[in-house]
MARKESE-154124 format. One record per residue (C-alpha): residue in three letters; x, y, z; chain. Coordinates in steps of 0.05 Angstrom, whole numbers. Layout:
<rs>
+-----+--------+--------+--------+-------+
: res :   east :  north :     up : chain :
+-----+--------+--------+--------+-------+
: ALA :      X :      Y :      Z :     A :
...
+-----+--------+--------+--------+-------+
</rs>
This chain:
<rs>
+-----+--------+--------+--------+-------+
: res :   east :  north :     up : chain :
+-----+--------+--------+--------+-------+
: UNK :   2222 :   2738 :   3343 :     A :
: UNK :   2152 :   2710 :   3341 :     A :
: UNK :   2133 :   2647 :   3304 :     A :
: UNK :   2094 :   2689 :   3254 :     A :
: UNK :   2156 :   2731 :   3240 :     A :
: UNK :   2198 :   2669 :   3232 :     A :
: UNK :   2148 :   2639 :   3184 :     A :
: UNK :   2149 :   2703 :   3143 :     A :
: UNK :   2225 :   2702 :   3140 :     A :
: UNK :   2225 :   2630 :   3117 :     A :
: UNK :   2178 :   2647 :   3060 :     A :
: UNK :   2228 :   2700 :   3037 :     A :
: UNK :   2287 :   2652 :   3031 :     A :
: UNK :   2315 :   2636 :   2963 :     A :
: UNK :   2309 :   2564 :   2939 :     A :
: UNK :   2382 :   2547 :   2957 :     A :
: UNK :   2375 :   2580 :   3025 :     A :
: UNK :   2309 :   2545 :   3038 :     A :
: UNK :   2341 :   2478 :   3020 :     A :
: UNK :   2399 :   2492 :   3067 :     A :
: UNK :   2351 :   2515 :   3123 :     A :
: UNK :   2308 :   2453 :   3112 :     A :
: UNK :   2369 :   2407 :   3119 :     A :
: UNK :   2391 :   2444 :   3181 :     A :
: UNK :   2322 :   2441 :   3212 :     A :
: UNK :   2313 :   2366 :   3198 :     A :
: UNK :   2380 :   2353 :   3232 :     A :
: UNK :   2362 :   2399 :   3291 :     A :
: UNK :   2294 :   2365 :   3299 :     A :
: UNK :   2325 :   2295 :   3296 :     A :
: UNK :   2377 :   2314 :   3348 :     A :
: UNK :   2324 :   2343 :   3393 :     A :
: UNK :   2283 :   2278 :   3387 :     A :
: UNK :   2345 :   2236 :   3402 :     A :
: UNK :   2360 :   2277 :   3465 :     A :
: UNK :   2288 :   2270 :   3488 :     A :
: UNK :   2290 :   2194 :   3479 :     A :
: UNK :   2356 :   2191 :   3516 :     A :
: UNK :   2326 :   2231 :   3573 :     A :
: UNK :   2264 :   2188 :   3576 :     A :
: UNK :   2306 :   2124 :   3577 :     A :
: UNK :   2351 :   2152 :   3632 :     A :
: UNK :   2289 :   2170 :   3673 :     A :
: UNK :   2258 :   2102 :   3664 :     A :
: UNK :   2199 :   2127 :   3624 :     A :
: UNK :   2206 :   2071 :   3573 :     A :
: UNK :   2220 :   2014 :   3621 :     A :
: UNK :   2148 :   1989 :   3616 :     A :
: UNK :   2156 :   1983 :   3540 :     A :
: UNK :   2220 :   1942 :   3548 :     A :
: UNK :   2186 :   1896 :   3598 :     A :
: UNK :   2126 :   1888 :   3551 :     A :
: UNK :   2173 :   1871 :   3493 :     A :
: UNK :   2209 :   1819 :   3537 :     A :
: UNK :   2142 :   1789 :   3557 :     A :
: UNK :   2120 :   1783 :   3484 :     A :
: UNK :   2186 :   1752 :   3465 :     A :
: UNK :   2184 :   1701 :   3522 :     A :
: UNK :   2112 :   1684 :   3504 :     A :
: UNK :   2131 :   1670 :   3432 :     A :
: UNK :   2091 :   1728 :   3404 :     A :
: UNK :   2149 :   1755 :   3362 :     A :
: UNK :   2169 :   1738 :   3292 :     A :
: UNK :   2237 :   1741 :   3258 :     A :
: UNK :   2252 :   1799 :   3213 :     A :
+-----+--------+--------+--------+-------+
</rs>
């Protein structure tokens, strides 16, 4: 199925089905994002950000929430 076909099918959904699809898609997208972050962390892609945060904290450039 192409994206265009999928878009067309979504426009044909009833309001209750569209709401259910929307909830499912939000959850799916959030889970995909979480998996990507976990992969990036495991591969060290975010290590430089953690080091930078530590440096800012040690230098007193952080404020309490």
